[in-house]
N, C-alpha and C positions, 0 to 999 in steps of 0.2 A: 747668871747674866740674862736679863730679859731683853728681847728684841721686838721692836714694833715696826712692821713694814707698812708702807702706804704708797699711794700714787697710782694704783691701778685704775682701770676704767675701760670704757668702750672706745675704740678708735678704728677708723677706716684703714683698709690696707694701704700701705705706703706712709702711714702716719707715724707719729713719735709719742713716746711717753717717757717720763723719768720716775723711777721708783726710788724710794728712800727707805733706809733701815736705821733706826735709832736704837742704840744700846744703852741700857741703864748702867749706872756705876762708872767706874774708871778702868775697866779691864779691856775695853775695846781695842786700845792701841797695842795690847799684848798678843794679839791673835791675827792670823790670816782670816779673811772674810770672803764669803762666796755667796753666789745666788744659785738656786736650783728652781726647777719648775715641774709641775705635774699637770698633765693634760687629762681630761676625762677618760677613764678606762685604761690609763697608762701608768707605768711606774714613774716615780720621781726621778728626774734626770739632772745632772750637773750642767750648769750654764757657764759659769765663769768664777774665777778666783783672783783676789788681790792679795798676794803674799806679803808677809811682814817686810821682806827686803825690797818690795816695790814691784816685783814681777807680776804680770797679769797673764792669764791664760783663758782661752775661750773654746767652747765647743765649736766644732766645724760649722754647725748649723746657724750660728749667730756671729761668726767671725766677720769683721768688717761692718757689721750693723749695730752691734751692742758695744757699750763701753762701761767698764766698772771704774769707780773712783771711790776715794774715802777721804774723810776729813776727821782726823783724830781729835782735833780740838772740839769738835761737835759730836764726837762718838757716833758718827754717821757714815754709812756706806750708801752709794748711789749706783743705780743701773740706768744708764741712758740707752734707750731702745729706739732705733731709727729704722726706717724702711720696713715697718712691721708687716708680717704676713699672717694669713689666717692660721697657719700652723704654729704660730707663736702663742696662740690662745692657751692659757693655762693659769693655774694659781702659782704665783712666784713667791719663793721663800728665801729669806736670808739666813745665813749660817755662820756662826762664829766657831771656827774649828777647834781651837784650844779648849774651849769649854763645852763643846758639842751643844751649843745653844741654837735654837731655831725660833724664827719669828712665826707669827700666826698665819702668814700668807696674805697676798693681795691678788685679787682677780684681774687678769688682763684678757680682754676679749677683742679680737681683731676681726671685724666683720663690716660688710657694706650694708 
């Protein structure tokens, strides 16, 4: 399964962005989906997951600011990011757990 992430960019602190992740084929609906991020010089960290059953979980650092959603009809996952902080700057990756598929990443830079 191939994943294509998009929606990153440069935003000022306090701003918002919405990331998208489109999956090829028809396997998207069979798997939980998540977002991870990797800041310069740091290891990749988990951000959020949308499980098959509908449960969502968030890292403490983004709880209350980020929201994950999915549209199985469009084979797409979204990450709505609000109240962005400079420490949110990273390359964001989507992940399809069942198939261990990763998107290519999209850069998010939060800076004034």
